[in-house]
C-alpha positions as CSV (number, residue, x, y, z in Angstrom):
1,M,71.1,-31.6,-113.6
2,E,69.8,-30.7,-117.1
3,N,69.8,-34.4,-118.2
4,E,68.1,-35.4,-114.9
5,Q,65.3,-32.9,-115.5
6,L,65.0,-34.0,-119.1
7,Y,64.7,-37.6,-118.1
8,K,62.0,-36.8,-115.4
9,K,60.1,-35.0,-118.2
10,N,60.5,-38.0,-120.5
11,I,59.1,-40.5,-118.0
12,E,55.7,-38.7,-117.9
13,N,54.7,-40.5,-121.1
14,E,51.2,-42.0,-121.1
15,F,52.4,-45.2,-122.7
16,I,55.6,-47.2,-123.4
17,L,56.3,-50.2,-125.6
18,L,57.8,-53.5,-124.4
19,A,59.0,-55.6,-127.3
20,G,60.0,-59.2,-127.2
21,A,61.1,-61.8,-129.8
22,G,57.6,-61.9,-131.5
23,A,57.9,-58.2,-132.5
24,S,61.1,-58.9,-134.5
25,R,59.9,-62.1,-136.2
26,L,58.1,-60.0,-138.8
27,L,61.5,-58.7,-139.9
28,G,63.0,-62.1,-140.4
29,Y,64.7,-62.7,-137.1
30,P,64.2,-66.1,-135.5
31,T,63.2,-66.6,-131.8
32,L,65.9,-68.2,-129.7
33,D,64.1,-71.5,-129.4
34,R,64.0,-71.7,-133.3
35,L,67.5,-70.3,-133.9
36,L,69.2,-73.7,-134.1
37,N,66.9,-74.7,-137.0
38,Q,68.2,-71.8,-139.0
39,A,71.8,-71.9,-137.9
40,T,74.6,-73.5,-139.9
41,L,76.7,-75.4,-137.4
42,G,78.9,-77.3,-139.9
43,D,80.2,-80.9,-139.6
44,D,83.5,-80.6,-137.7
45,E,84.3,-81.5,-134.1
46,I,83.3,-78.1,-132.8
47,A,79.8,-78.3,-134.4
48,D,79.5,-81.8,-133.0
49,L,80.4,-80.5,-129.5
50,I,77.7,-77.8,-129.7
51,R,75.1,-80.5,-130.8
52,R,76.0,-82.7,-127.9
53,V,75.6,-79.8,-125.5
54,H,72.2,-79.1,-127.1
55,I,71.1,-82.7,-126.7
56,S,72.2,-82.9,-123.1
57,I,70.2,-79.8,-122.2
58,E,67.1,-81.1,-124.0
59,L,67.3,-84.4,-122.1
60,G,67.1,-82.5,-118.8
61,I,64.1,-80.2,-119.4
62,I,60.6,-80.5,-120.8
63,N,60.8,-77.7,-123.4
64,K,63.2,-77.4,-126.2
65,A,66.6,-75.9,-125.3
66,V,66.9,-72.3,-126.4
67,F,70.2,-71.1,-127.9
68,E,71.1,-68.9,-124.9
69,E,71.0,-72.0,-122.6
70,I,73.5,-73.7,-124.9
71,I,75.9,-70.7,-124.6
72,A,75.4,-70.6,-120.8
73,K,76.2,-74.3,-120.5
74,I,79.3,-74.0,-122.7
75,K,80.5,-71.1,-120.5
76,E,80.0,-73.3,-117.5
77,C,82.0,-76.1,-119.1
78,I,84.9,-73.7,-119.8
79,S,84.9,-72.6,-116.2
80,I,85.0,-76.3,-115.0
81,V,87.8,-77.5,-117.3
82,H,89.8,-74.4,-116.6
83,L,89.6,-75.0,-112.9
84,L,90.5,-78.7,-113.3
85,R,93.6,-77.6,-115.3
86,T,94.8,-74.8,-113.1
87,Y,93.6,-75.2,-109.5
88,P,95.9,-77.6,-107.7
89,V,93.6,-78.3,-104.7
90,L,90.9,-79.5,-107.0
91,R,93.2,-81.7,-109.0
92,E,94.6,-83.2,-105.9
93,E,91.2,-83.9,-104.5
94,I,89.9,-85.5,-107.7
95,G,93.0,-87.5,-108.5
96,Q,93.7,-88.5,-112.1
97,I,92.8,-85.9,-114.6
98,P,92.3,-86.7,-118.3
99,Q,95.2,-85.6,-120.6
100,N,92.9,-83.5,-122.8
101,I,92.1,-81.3,-119.7
102,I,95.7,-81.1,-118.5
103,N,97.1,-80.0,-121.9
104,G,94.2,-77.5,-122.4
105,N,92.7,-79.1,-125.5
106,S,89.3,-79.5,-123.9
107,E,89.2,-75.9,-122.9
108,K,90.3,-74.8,-126.4
109,K,87.5,-76.8,-127.9
110,F,84.8,-75.3,-125.6
111,R,86.1,-71.8,-126.3
112,K,86.0,-72.4,-130.0
113,A,82.4,-73.7,-129.6
114,L,81.5,-70.5,-127.7
115,T,83.0,-68.3,-130.4
116,H,81.1,-70.3,-133.0
117,C,77.8,-69.7,-131.1
118,Y,78.4,-66.0,-130.9
119,K,79.1,-65.9,-134.7
120,I,75.8,-67.6,-135.2
121,L,74.1,-64.9,-133.1
122,V,75.7,-62.1,-135.2
123,Q,74.8,-63.9,-138.4
124,L,71.1,-64.4,-137.5
125,Y,70.5,-61.2,-135.4
126,G,72.8,-58.8,-137.3
127,P,71.6,-55.9,-139.5
128,D,71.9,-57.8,-142.8
129,V,69.0,-60.0,-142.0
130,I,66.5,-57.1,-142.5
131,N,65.2,-56.2,-146.0
132,T,64.6,-52.5,-145.7
133,T,62.5,-52.5,-148.9
134,S,60.1,-55.1,-147.6
135,K,56.4,-54.3,-146.9
136,E,56.9,-55.4,-143.3
137,F,59.8,-53.0,-142.6
138,K,57.9,-50.1,-144.2
139,L,54.7,-50.8,-142.2
140,L,56.6,-51.1,-138.9
141,A,58.4,-47.9,-139.6
142,Q,55.0,-46.3,-140.2
143,L,53.7,-47.7,-136.9
144,F,56.7,-46.3,-135.0
145,E,56.2,-42.9,-136.7
146,K,52.5,-42.8,-135.7
147,L,53.2,-43.9,-132.2
148,S,56.0,-41.3,-131.7
149,Q,53.7,-38.6,-133.2
150,K,51.1,-39.6,-130.6
151,K,53.5,-39.3,-127.7
152,S,57.1,-38.1,-128.1
153,P,59.5,-39.3,-127.0
154,L,58.2,-42.8,-127.4
155,H,60.1,-45.1,-125.1
156,I,60.7,-48.7,-126.4
157,Y,62.0,-51.3,-124.1
158,T,63.2,-54.5,-125.8
159,T,64.5,-57.8,-124.6
160,N,65.8,-58.6,-128.1
161,Y,69.5,-58.9,-129.1
162,D,68.9,-58.1,-132.7
163,C,69.9,-54.9,-134.7
164,S,66.4,-53.9,-135.8
165,Y,66.3,-50.5,-134.1
166,Q,69.8,-49.6,-135.4
167,V,68.5,-50.4,-138.9
168,F,65.3,-48.4,-138.4
169,A,67.4,-45.4,-137.2
170,S,69.6,-45.6,-140.3
171,N,66.6,-45.7,-142.7
172,C,63.8,-43.7,-141.1
173,N,64.0,-40.0,-142.0
174,N,60.8,-39.0,-140.2
175,I,61.8,-40.2,-136.7
176,S,64.7,-39.2,-134.5
177,F,65.9,-42.5,-132.9
178,R,68.0,-42.0,-129.8
179,T,70.0,-44.5,-127.7
180,H,72.7,-44.5,-125.0
181,I,75.4,-45.1,-127.5
182,D,77.4,-41.9,-128.2
183,N,77.6,-40.9,-131.8
184,E,81.3,-40.2,-131.8
185,E,83.1,-43.3,-130.5
186,G,80.2,-45.7,-129.9
187,Y,80.5,-46.0,-126.1
188,F,77.5,-46.6,-123.8
189,R,76.7,-43.4,-121.9
190,E,74.0,-42.1,-119.5
191,S,72.8,-39.4,-121.9
192,W,70.8,-39.8,-125.1
193,Y,72.3,-39.6,-128.6
194,N,71.1,-39.6,-132.2
195,P,73.3,-41.8,-134.4
196,R,72.4,-39.5,-137.4
197,E,73.9,-36.1,-136.7
198,E,72.0,-34.5,-139.6
199,L,68.8,-35.2,-137.6
200,E,70.1,-33.9,-134.3
201,Q,68.6,-30.4,-134.5
202,S,65.4,-31.5,-136.2
203,N,61.9,-31.2,-134.7
204,L,61.1,-34.8,-135.6
205,P,59.2,-37.0,-133.1
206,E,61.6,-39.0,-131.0
207,I,62.0,-42.7,-130.1
208,H,64.2,-43.7,-127.2
209,V,65.4,-47.3,-127.3
210,H,66.2,-49.1,-124.1
211,R,67.9,-52.5,-124.4
212,L,67.2,-54.7,-121.4
213,H,69.3,-57.6,-122.6
214,G,72.0,-55.9,-124.7
215,C,72.7,-56.5,-128.4
216,V,74.8,-58.8,-130.5
217,T,76.8,-55.9,-131.8
218,W,77.6,-54.5,-128.3
219,F,80.8,-55.6,-126.6
220,N,82.3,-55.1,-123.2
221,V,85.5,-53.1,-123.5
222,K,87.8,-50.8,-121.7
223,D,86.8,-47.1,-121.9
224,K,88.9,-44.8,-124.1
225,D,90.4,-43.5,-120.8
226,G,91.4,-47.1,-119.9
227,G,88.6,-47.7,-117.4
228,S,87.0,-51.2,-117.4
229,G,83.3,-52.1,-117.4
230,N,82.2,-50.1,-120.4
231,T,80.3,-51.2,-123.5
232,R,80.8,-50.2,-127.1
233,E,78.7,-50.7,-130.2
234,K,80.4,-51.8,-133.4
235,L,80.4,-49.6,-136.4
236,G,78.0,-51.0,-139.0
237,S,75.3,-52.1,-136.6
238,G,72.7,-50.2,-138.7
239,G,73.6,-51.9,-141.9
240,G,73.8,-50.1,-145.2
241,D,77.2,-49.2,-146.7
242,K,79.0,-49.5,-143.3
243,K,79.9,-53.2,-143.1
244,L,80.1,-54.9,-139.7
245,H,83.5,-56.4,-138.8
246,I,83.8,-58.4,-135.6
247,S,86.9,-60.4,-134.6
248,D,86.8,-63.7,-132.8
249,E,88.4,-62.0,-129.8
250,E,85.6,-59.4,-129.6
251,L,82.9,-62.1,-129.9
252,N,83.7,-63.6,-126.5
253,S,83.0,-60.2,-124.9
254,M,79.5,-59.8,-126.4
255,C,77.3,-57.7,-124.2
256,I,74.1,-59.8,-124.0
257,K,72.1,-61.0,-121.0
258,L,71.7,-64.7,-121.2
259,V,69.3,-66.8,-119.1
260,A,67.5,-65.5,-116.1
261,S,70.2,-66.6,-113.7
262,Q,72.5,-63.8,-115.0
263,L,71.4,-60.9,-112.8
264,T,71.1,-57.4,-114.2
265,G,73.3,-55.9,-111.5
266,T,76.4,-57.7,-112.9
267,N,76.5,-55.2,-115.8
268,R,75.8,-51.5,-115.7
269,V,74.2,-51.5,-119.2
270,F,71.5,-53.9,-118.0
271,A,71.1,-52.2,-114.6
272,S,70.6,-48.8,-116.2
273,A,67.9,-50.1,-118.6
274,F,66.0,-51.8,-115.8
275,E,66.2,-48.7,-113.6
276,E,64.7,-46.7,-116.5
277,F,62.0,-49.3,-117.0
278,N,61.2,-49.2,-113.3
279,D,60.9,-45.4,-113.3
280,H,58.5,-45.5,-116.3
281,L,56.3,-48.1,-114.7
282,K,55.7,-45.7,-111.8
283,S,53.9,-43.1,-114.0
284,I,52.6,-44.6,-117.3
285,K,48.9,-45.1,-118.0
286,T,49.4,-47.9,-120.5
287,L,52.0,-50.6,-121.2
288,L,51.9,-52.0,-124.7
289,V,53.5,-55.4,-125.0
290,W,54.5,-56.9,-128.3
291,G,55.7,-60.4,-128.7
292,Y,56.8,-60.8,-125.1
293,S,55.4,-63.9,-123.2
294,F,56.0,-62.8,-119.6
295,Q,58.5,-65.6,-119.0
296,D,61.5,-63.5,-118.2
297,Y,61.6,-63.2,-114.4
298,E,63.2,-59.8,-114.0
299,V,61.1,-58.0,-116.5
300,T,57.9,-59.7,-115.3
301,R,58.8,-58.9,-111.6
302,K,59.3,-55.2,-112.4
303,I,55.8,-55.0,-113.9
304,N,54.3,-57.0,-111.0
305,D,56.1,-54.8,-108.4
306,A,54.9,-51.6,-110.0
307,L,51.3,-52.8,-110.2
308,S,51.5,-53.9,-106.5
309,L,52.5,-50.4,-105.6
310,R,49.9,-48.8,-107.8
311,K,46.9,-50.6,-106.4
312,N,44.7,-47.5,-106.6
313,D,46.1,-46.2,-109.9
314,P,47.1,-49.3,-112.0
315,F,48.3,-49.0,-115.6
316,K,46.6,-50.9,-118.4
317,I,48.5,-53.7,-120.2
318,Y,47.7,-54.5,-123.8
319,Y,49.6,-57.3,-125.5
320,I,50.0,-58.3,-129.1
321,D,50.5,-62.1,-129.7
322,P,47.9,-63.9,-131.8
323,Y,49.1,-67.3,-130.5
324,L,49.0,-66.4,-126.8
325,T,45.7,-66.7,-125.0
326,E,44.8,-64.7,-121.9
327,Y,44.8,-68.0,-120.0
328,A,48.3,-68.8,-121.2
329,V,49.5,-65.3,-120.3
330,Q,48.2,-65.8,-116.7
331,E,49.8,-69.2,-116.5
332,N,53.2,-67.7,-117.7
333,I,53.0,-64.9,-115.1
334,Q,52.1,-67.2,-112.3
335,K,54.8,-69.7,-113.2
336,T,57.5,-67.1,-113.7
337,L,56.9,-65.4,-110.4
338,K,56.4,-68.6,-108.4
339,N,59.5,-70.4,-109.7
340,N,61.9,-67.6,-108.9
341,A,61.1,-65.8,-105.7
342,P,58.3,-66.8,-105.1
343,D,56.5,-63.5,-105.6
344,Q,52.8,-62.9,-105.1
345,K,51.1,-61.9,-108.3
346,A,49.5,-58.5,-108.2
347,K,45.7,-58.6,-108.5
348,N,45.6,-56.0,-111.2
349,F,48.3,-57.8,-113.4
350,N,45.8,-58.8,-116.1
351,P,47.1,-58.2,-119.7
352,I,44.4,-57.7,-122.3
353,P,45.0,-59.0,-125.8
354,I,44.7,-56.8,-128.9
355,E,42.5,-59.1,-131.0
356,W,44.4,-59.6,-134.3
357,T,45.5,-62.4,-136.5
358,P,48.2,-62.3,-139.2
359,N,45.6,-62.9,-141.8
360,E,44.2,-59.5,-141.2
361,G,47.5,-57.8,-142.2
362,L,49.8,-55.3,-140.5
363,E,47.7,-52.4,-141.6
364,E,44.8,-53.6,-139.5
365,L,47.1,-54.2,-136.5
366,I,48.4,-50.6,-136.7
367,K,44.8,-49.4,-136.7
368,K,43.9,-51.5,-133.7
369,I,47.0,-50.4,-131.7
370,L,46.3,-46.8,-132.3
371,Q,42.6,-47.2,-131.3
372,K,43.6,-48.9,-128.0
373,L,46.1,-46.1,-127.1
């Protein structure tokens, strides 16, 4: 009951932040559509298989294939070859099955390819990518501190898989970062926890991090009591002296939400974050969007539904993306809603850009964000 009352108090914030891939780019993390350009695939048969999957996807769509689509397609291939190998009715119906499928070699190759893709995600989205002494890191930490001082707790919702917020939590001494990961054994819980116990009783401004799509260092595991369906964060996700160690077996249970076809209800971690997002959208005055292009259906639909319900009391939406025009934003919203439901776009769904270019510098962006809020 106490946690429920605390949460109801928390959702009365005037503004929340929704962060997409563009927000993490400043810290050195690639966007998913550019990830393959930075990834080291190698030159063996597994790397060749990943490249062939990538090419096959690109041939079927207009835009470049993003990395999560490659993972989803490899998972689909594993399911198909597994069924061909193990399901007698399917084998009888099809007739002659290639030897590589019968002996399991094809399935092994696809599974190795999947593991390799997950390794790439950890390598390029893990904590070691971030330089905590960089100007960008220090300025973003300063922004988070000022935003949380303005309204505490500041709630950040992110669609990113990277470890940026764990690294901020490990290195920021003026903010109390809190997540749903318990600080004893690393399990996902309904309550809020501070990973740094020495800050637990402080009066520092708070930031609550909600992960809508999981994280590359979160893995689906059995609970300590033996129950299934839980998620656990690996030790070392915040970088520093605690090194991250992830086995190949763990990689295949990575807790990340892939393409839009993977519904949030299939995992309680995702479902919980989206429920919290929905609750906040009922009461906020401002939604600040950074580096999110309104192309994820479930996130965009939540915003659209909330605005449809709040016709007489809509919240403002400001977005930060110097390369995304207002026209392009409207196109993305219309296309995202139309292609999936279709849903009717709310009349008051009109994000306003915070006019800023990278040439102006992060200091100027911080000033403009605070002025808008």
